[in-house]
C-alpha positions in Angstrom: -0.2 -0.2 0.3 2.7 2.2 0.9 4.6 1.4 -2.2 1.3 2.4 -4.4 0.3 5.6 -2.5 4.2 7.0 -2.8 3.7 6.2 -6.9 0.7 7.6 -7.1 2.2 11.1 -5.6 4.8 11.3 -8.0 3.2 10.4 -10.6 0.8 13.4 -10.0 3.1 15.1 -9.3 5.1 15.0 -12.1 1.7 15.8 -14.2 0.2 17.9 -13.0 1.8 19.4 -9.7 -0.2 22.7 -9.7 -3.5 21.2 -9.2 -2.1 19.6 -6.1 -1.2 22.7 -4.3 -1.6 26.9 -4.3 0.8 28.6 -5.8 2.6 30.9 -3.1 2.1 34.6 -2.9 4.6 36.8 -5.3 7.7 38.4 -3.8 6.8 42.3 -3.3 9.4 43.5 -5.4 8.4 47.3 -6.1 11.1 48.8 -3.6 13.5 46.5 -6.4 12.0 47.5 -9.6 11.9 51.3 -8.4 15.8 51.4 -7.7 16.4 49.6 -10.9 13.9 52.3 -12.9 16.2 55.0 -10.9 19.2 54.2 -11.9 17.7 53.3 -15.4 16.9 56.9 -15.4 20.8 57.8 -14.0 22.4 55.6 -16.6 25.2 57.5 -18.9 24.9 55.2 -21.5 23.1 52.7 -23.9 25.5 49.8 -22.1 24.3 50.3 -18.6 21.1 51.7 -19.4 20.9 47.6 -21.1 22.2 46.0 -18.2 19.9 47.4 -15.7 17.6 46.7 -18.2 18.1 42.9 -18.3 18.5 43.6 -14.4 14.2 44.0 -14.2 13.7 41.1 -16.7 15.8 38.7 -13.7 13.4 40.6 -11.1 10.2 40.3 -13.9 10.8 36.0 -14.9 11.3 35.2 -10.9 8.4 32.7 -10.1 6.9 32.6 -7.1 7.4 28.4 -6.9 9.7 26.0 -8.5 6.5 24.4 -10.7 5.3 27.7 -11.7 8.9 29.0 -13.4 8.9 25.3 -14.9 5.4 26.4 -16.8 7.2 30.4 -17.1 10.1 28.5 -19.3 8.3 26.1 -21.0 6.0 28.8 -22.1 8.6 30.5 -23.3 10.8 28.0 -24.9 7.5 27.2 -26.6 7.4 30.7 -27.6 11.3 30.5 -29.2 10.6 27.7 -31.4 6.8 29.6 -32.0 4.6 27.3 -30.6 2.0 29.6 -30.1 -0.6 27.4 -29.0 1.6 25.6 -27.1 3.0 28.5 -25.0 -0.3 29.7 -24.9 -1.4 26.5 -23.0 1.7 27.2 -20.5 0.7 30.5 -19.7 -3.0 29.6 -19.0 -1.7 27.3 -16.9 0.3 29.3 -15.2 -2.6 32.5 -14.9 -4.5 29.8 -13.3 -1.9 28.9 -10.9 -0.5 32.0 -10.3 -3.4 34.6 -10.7 -1.1 37.3 -8.6 2.0 36.5 -10.8 2.2 39.4 -13.6 4.7 38.0 -15.6 2.8 35.1 -16.6 -0.6 38.1 -17.8 2.5 39.8 -19.7 3.7 36.7 -21.1 0.2 35.0 -22.4 -0.2 38.9 -23.7 2.9 39.3 -25.5 1.7 35.5 -27.2 -1.5 37.2 -27.9 0.1 40.0 -29.6 2.4 37.8 -31.8 -0.9 36.5 -33.1 -2.7 39.6 -33.6 -5.0 39.2 -30.7 -4.7 42.7 -29.7 -7.7 43.0 -27.1 -7.2 39.7 -25.7 -3.2 41.9 -24.6 -5.0 44.2 -23.8 -6.6 42.7 -21.1 -3.2 40.6 -19.9 -1.7 43.4 -19.8 -4.2 45.3 -17.8 -4.1 42.5 -15.4 -0.8 42.1 -15.1 0.1 46.0 -14.6 -2.1 46.0 -11.6 -0.5 43.0 -9.7 3.1 45.1 -10.8 2.8 48.8 -11.5 6.2 48.7 -12.9 6.7 46.5 -15.2 7.9 48.6 -17.8 8.1 46.0 -20.3 3.9 45.6 -19.7 3.7 49.0 -20.2 5.4 49.4 -23.1 3.6 46.3 -24.8 0.4 48.4 -23.4 1.9 51.2 -25.8 2.7 48.6 -28.8 -0.7 46.6 -28.4 -3.0 50.2 -28.2 -1.0 51.8 -31.0 -1.9 48.3 -33.1 -5.3 49.1 -32.2 -5.5 52.5 -33.3 -5.9 54.4 -29.7 -2.7 56.2 -30.7 -2.9 58.8 -27.4 -3.7 56.8 -25.0 -0.8 54.7 -26.9 1.6 57.6 -26.8 0.5 58.3 -22.8 2.1 54.9 -21.9 4.9 54.7 -24.1 5.4 58.1 -22.3 5.3 56.7 -18.9 7.3 53.5 -19.9 10.1 55.6 -21.0 10.3 57.8 -18.2 10.4 54.7 -15.9 13.5 53.2 -18.5 14.7 55.7 -20.8 16.8 52.8 -22.8 13.5 51.1 -23.8 13.8 50.3 -28.2 10.3 51.2 -28.4 11.2 55.0 -27.5 12.1 55.5 -30.8 8.2 55.4 -31.3 7.9 58.9 -29.5 10.4 60.8 -32.0 8.7 63.3 -34.3 7.1 61.8 -37.5 7.2 58.1 -35.9 3.6 56.4 -35.1 3.5 58.1 -31.4 5.5 61.1 -31.9 4.3 64.3 -31.5 3.7 65.0 -35.4 1.7 62.2 -35.8 -1.9 63.9 -36.7 -4.5 61.6 -35.0 -2.9 63.0 -31.5 
């Protein structure tokens, strides 16, 4: 009987650990991110700015536990090989397991964006930002999504916030005069 119980536990844990446990609360990374934002704002060159941007990603990609990290990593691996349906399944699983972990929603939004499902992307980005207001990548992703939805004034305001928080974002180029979110855009 003991051997059967052990086999059942190992099988259950290996195939569906998320169904057997609750996701722990996500760590409060606000102070860490505010510090990185301040450092990005004060960075003297693109090399420093990119290093700080990478450190921000390290914070956002830190899942609450091993099961959540495994789902996040699996979804990202699927995205890298353009298995968007598989990535969505992993991020759906992650969002269901850890509904308070912003990055699960941000990553799922990115897949929706890549698939042209901008309305779905916007919903997930709004959730991600409600959970982690200092998620600069979600801020810029939201701006890009709004831009693709034709909501240019909102997109510009969102991108200005993202670039204020991290002036080294490549998306900042969209704010240049004549660019889609620049001041010369007639839709503003």
